[in-house]
C-alpha angles and dihedrals in degrees: 000000000000125000139183120254115195119211112193111222097178134016121175103211093185096050096041094050092044090057094039089059091057093060116096114242094243092051089045091054091047094052094043089054092048090053095040092240122151109242090223087070088061095065111105090203094058111127108223141166113252096262092046091046090055090052091049093049092050089049090051090048092053092049092051093047091048091048092052092047092049100045102025107031094152090064094058115087138175129246093267094040106034120182127174088314131024127210132183151094123276140163105248145172122224138212142178110227115209132212125214088276089070091238121125101252101166137040115211126193121178141170139149146225124206089276108027143045109210118196122186118195133179146133117320088223089070094060117109101181134047114269121228099249142346129241117207117213111218097190104025127132130220116292108266097166133340104255102045090044092052093051092050091044095051093047092050094045093053092046094237129127110290129226095269091069092058104046090133093053112051092176093056088046090056093041090057091049091051089047089056092049090052093048090050089051095049092051096048135080110222108211113159127071110227133181116212149173118205145163115243115242102170134014122186088213088083096057123105114274094249093053097047111131118233091253130038110259129198125184117195142173109233127224089192141358118190139178115215119204124189112218 
């Protein structure tokens, strides 16, 4: 008899636990019961070995995602129709992005449908599997926060003007970031099917008409990214 085995590729401890703390204890218990999850795994202060911690984080991520879907369904969108959050399954490629220090600061997953390029980016410390390749940033700065660093990194990697040159034109700044995301996608070979739940950070839908990219682009910060294998 075949079964599905889930391999977490990315789990954002900070984002997962920040949302978990906002769920009322009674609602938390109800959802945990529905999912068959031990309430002990939902304690952020639980001292665990690395493998057990990964299991606990994934359980917490499932509870958070289920809570949002149950109580805020209008905030959950699809890849082609993203809302505050986006959930789905997509064949993606993955990279580590480096700062000037040479350390992998950012994890970057991306794939596309016929309508949309979806990019998921977050801290490299939240990655649980090897990424396909690494991209070195020649002119990058230290990671201050995920989103600004990503925009600077993408602009530098694609050898186009980076965000700092367009401080007086936010739309142009974003248009260049979206151009970079598109260029990275066109030069990559997505090969792994991932399921994910992420909070949308940028959506090209909101750009001015004359700056719209040729394909809808969404950039989001993942709570989790997992690979499911049937064995």
